[in-house]
C-alpha positions in Angstrom: 22.4 -3.2 24.8 23.6 0.3 26.2 21.0 -0.1 29.1 22.2 -3.8 29.8 25.7 -2.6 29.8 25.3 0.1 32.0 23.3 -2.0 34.6 26.0 -4.5 34.5 29.0 -2.0 34.9 27.0 -0.3 37.8 26.5 -3.8 39.5 30.3 -4.8 39.1 31.9 -1.7 40.2 29.4 -1.5 43.1 30.5 -4.8 44.2 26.6 -5.8 44.1 25.6 -2.8 46.2 23.4 -1.4 43.2 21.5 -4.0 41.4 19.7 -2.8 38.3 16.8 -4.8 36.7 16.3 -3.7 33.1 12.9 -3.7 31.5 12.1 -3.1 28.0 10.0 -0.3 26.6 6.3 -0.9 27.7 6.9 -3.4 30.4 6.6 -0.6 33.0 5.6 2.3 31.3 5.5 3.1 27.3 8.7 4.3 25.8 7.8 7.9 25.8 6.8 8.1 29.4 10.2 7.1 30.9 11.1 10.8 32.2 7.9 10.9 34.1 8.4 7.2 35.6 11.8 8.2 36.9 11.1 11.7 38.3 7.6 10.2 39.7 9.5 7.2 41.7 8.1 4.5 39.5 11.7 3.7 38.3 15.0 4.6 39.8 17.0 4.9 36.5 15.8 5.0 32.8 17.6 4.9 29.5 16.2 6.9 26.6 17.0 10.2 24.6 16.3 13.7 25.8 14.6 14.8 22.4 11.6 12.8 23.2 10.9 15.5 26.0 11.0 18.8 23.8 7.2 18.9 24.3 7.7 19.1 28.1 10.8 21.1 28.0 11.7 22.7 24.6 15.5 22.8 25.2 15.6 19.0 25.6 16.6 18.5 22.2 19.8 20.2 22.6 21.0 17.2 24.6 20.4 14.7 22.0 20.8 16.7 18.7 19.9 19.5 16.6 19.9 19.8 12.8 23.4 21.5 11.7 24.5 21.0 15.3 27.7 19.8 17.2 29.2 16.5 15.9 29.6 13.6 18.5 33.1 14.7 19.8 32.0 18.4 19.7 28.9 17.2 21.9 31.0 15.6 24.4 33.3 18.6 24.7 30.3 20.8 25.3 28.7 18.7 27.9 31.7 17.7 29.9 33.9 20.8 29.4 31.8 23.6 28.1 29.1 24.0 30.7 26.4 21.7 29.0 26.2 19.4 32.1 25.4 22.0 34.5 22.7 23.4 32.1 21.2 19.8 31.5 21.2 19.2 35.2 19.3 22.6 35.7 16.7 21.8 32.9 15.9 18.3 34.4 15.8 19.4 37.9 11.9 20.4 38.0 11.3 16.9 36.6 13.2 15.3 39.5 15.7 13.7 37.4 19.4 13.6 37.1 20.7 13.4 33.4 24.0 11.6 32.0 25.2 10.8 28.5 24.7 7.1 28.4 25.3 6.2 24.7 25.7 7.6 21.4 24.6 6.4 17.9 27.0 8.7 16.2 26.6 11.0 13.0 23.1 9.9 11.5 22.2 9.7 7.7 19.8 11.9 5.8 17.4 9.2 5.3 15.9 6.5 2.9 13.6 7.6 -0.1 11.6 5.7 -2.4 12.6 7.8 -5.3 15.4 10.3 -6.1 15.5 13.9 -4.6 17.2 15.8 -7.5 16.2 19.2 -6.2 14.3 20.9 -3.3 11.1 20.8 -5.4 11.1 17.0 -5.1 10.7 17.0 -1.3 7.7 19.2 -1.3 4.4 16.8 -0.5 6.4 14.0 0.6 5.4 11.9 3.8 8.6 11.3 6.0 9.3 9.7 9.0 11.5 12.0 10.9 11.7 12.8 14.7 13.1 15.9 16.8 13.5 19.2 15.3 14.7 17.7 12.1 11.0 16.8 11.5 10.2 20.4 11.8 12.7 21.6 9.3 11.4 18.9 7.0 7.7 20.4 7.5 9.0 24.0 6.8 10.7 22.7 3.6 7.3 21.4 2.3 7.2 17.7 3.5 5.0 16.0 6.0 6.9 14.6 9.0 5.6 11.4 10.6 6.4 9.7 13.9 6.2 6.2 12.6 7.6 3.7 15.2 10.8 1.8 14.0 8.8 -1.7 13.7 6.4 -0.1 11.2 8.7 1.9 9.1 9.2 -0.9 6.4 5.7 -1.9 6.1 4.7 1.9 5.9 7.2 2.5 3.1 5.8 -0.7 1.2 2.3 0.6 1.5 3.2 4.2 0.4 1.9 5.4 3.8 5.4 7.3 3.9 7.7 8.3 1.0 10.9 8.1 2.9 12.4 7.7 6.4 15.0 9.0 8.5 16.3 6.3 11.3 19.8 6.4 12.6 22.9 5.4 10.5 23.9 2.2 8.4 24.6 0.1 11.6 21.1 0.1 12.9 19.3 0.9 9.6 20.3 -2.3 7.8 18.6 -4.5 10.2 15.1 -2.8 9.4 15.5 -3.8 5.4 14.6 -0.4 4.4 16.8 -0.8 1.3 14.4 -3.3 -0.1 11.7 -0.6 -1.0 13.7 2.8 -0.5 16.8 2.4 -2.5 18.0 6.0 -2.4 20.2 6.5 0.9 21.0 10.2 1.5 23.7 12.1 3.2 24.7 14.3 4.9 22.6 13.7 8.2 22.3 17.4 8.9 19.1 16.6 10.7 20.8 14.6 13.3 24.5 15.0 13.3 24.8 13.4 16.8 23.0 10.9 18.7 23.3 11.2 22.4 21.4 8.8 24.4 20.6 9.5 28.2 20.6 7.8 31.5 18.4 9.6 33.9 18.3 8.8 37.5 15.7 9.7 40.0 16.8 12.6 42.0 15.8 11.0 45.4 17.7 7.8 44.4 20.7 10.0 43.3 20.7 12.0 46.7 20.4 8.8 48.8 23.7 7.5 47.2 27.1 7.9 48.9 29.9 9.9 47.1 31.6 6.4 46.0 28.3 5.1 44.4 27.7 8.4 42.6 31.1 8.2 41.2 30.4 4.6 40.0 27.1 5.6 38.3 28.8 8.6 36.6 31.7 6.4 35.5 29.4 3.6 34.0 27.3 5.9 32.2 30.4 7.9 30.8 32.2 4.6 29.7 29.0 3.4 28.0 28.7 6.9 26.1 32.2 6.2 24.8 31.8 2.5 24.0 28.6 2.8 22.1 29.9 5.6 19.8 32.7 3.4 19.2 30.9 0.5 18.5 28.4 2.3 16.1 31.4 3.7 14.2 32.3 0.0 13.5 28.8 -1.0 12.7 28.3 1.7 10.4 31.3 1.1 8.4 30.6 -2.4 7.9 26.9 -1.8 7.1 27.6 0.8 4.8 29.8 -1.4 2.8 27.3 -4.1 2.8 24.5 -1.8 1.8 26.4 -0.5 -1.2 28.1 -3.6 -2.4 25.7 -6.4 -1.7 22.3 -4.6 -1.7 22.8 -2.1 -4.5 21.8 0.8 -2.3 22.2 4.1 -4.2 24.4 6.3 -1.8 23.6 9.9 -2.7 24.3 13.3 -1.5 21.3 15.6 -0.9 21.0 18.4 -3.7 22.9 21.6 -2.8 19.5 23.8 -3.0 18.2 21.2 -0.5 20.9 21.5 1.9 21.0 25.3 1.8 17.3 25.6 2.5 17.4 23.2 5.1 20.3 25.2 6.8 18.2 28.4 6.9 15.2 26.8 8.2 17.0 25.0 10.9 18.6 28.3 12.3 15.0 29.6 12.5 13.7 26.4 14.1 16.7 26.1 16.8 16.4 30.0 17.3 12.7 29.9 18.2 13.5 27.0 20.9 15.8 29.3 22.5 13.1 32.1 22.9 10.6 29.7 24.5 11.5 30.4 28.1 14.4 31.2 30.2 16.2 28.0 30.7 15.7 27.3 27.0 17.5 30.8 26.3 20.5 29.8 28.5 20.7 26.4 26.8 20.5 28.1 23.4 23.0 30.5 23.9 25.7 28.2 25.4 25.3 25.5 22.6 25.3 28.1 19.7 28.2 29.9 21.4 30.0 26.6 21.9 29.3 25.5 18.2 30.7 28.9 17.0 34.0 28.6 19.0 34.7 25.0 18.1 33.8 25.3 14.2 37.1 26.8 13.0 39.1 24.1 14.9 36.9 21.3 13.6 37.5 22.6 10.0 41.3 22.8 10.2 41.5 19.5 12.3 38.9 16.7 11.5 37.6 18.1 8.2 41.2 19.0 6.7 42.7 15.8 7.9 40.0 13.8 6.0 40.4 15.7 2.9 44.0 15.2 3.1 44.0 11.6 3.8 41.5 11.0 0.9 40.6 7.4 2.0 
């Protein structure tokens, strides 16, 4: 729906001067070829997520989410007010695309497991559906990450092809019915603490727009980034209650030794990304510095307020 809403807003705000036709994944190009389609002029605009491009540009994952990284609010602060957007533009320029935040799935869950994870040892040898840098963290902890398409997650769990899966959060996960065969639902979602979606515009098309139309596209994307996050907060709260109270899902925290080991591995994984090339180093340095600066405030603001609130 984010792609549809962005297209509708741009059409309305531009008075019909920009009319966008939305195609589903596979209709024009496969889902994982959106960046090439936009940069190559096959499409003028695309809606996707940056971590799909980490094979082409290692630092791309920072603009969706990284393990133990920025929360949604912190991420927006980094992009809009902490220098992140300029680095994002620089990273995508060689691919002839201009990126914007264009949605957000919020804080994700740790994932669904067919059996209980009582300690780090229980993870070893398991086949897990996990994408992005979180998948690499799981691999280093002894699991085998899989890139199972969403439509195949349930059947893969049922058949034993995979032992667990991380997807997004309750609001989206409930529709897949994973609780039917994997009743253990784990948190925290250290692997994906944020879920920024992106709108990417072909630089050729972007440069041809007037200042007014550029402002309209920018505003439409920013509005969707805010609205999608708000909508997911509502859906996640509603779905979590249903999963626990109606479907008897076992909501469980990951064991402490598991989280500690994942934290150590994540630091290595993220650091290695920053050493890949010059732009990756710049993105990594900016991201980590912003996380370091904002962490004390997040602890005494959001974390302490939630602890004091109690409910």
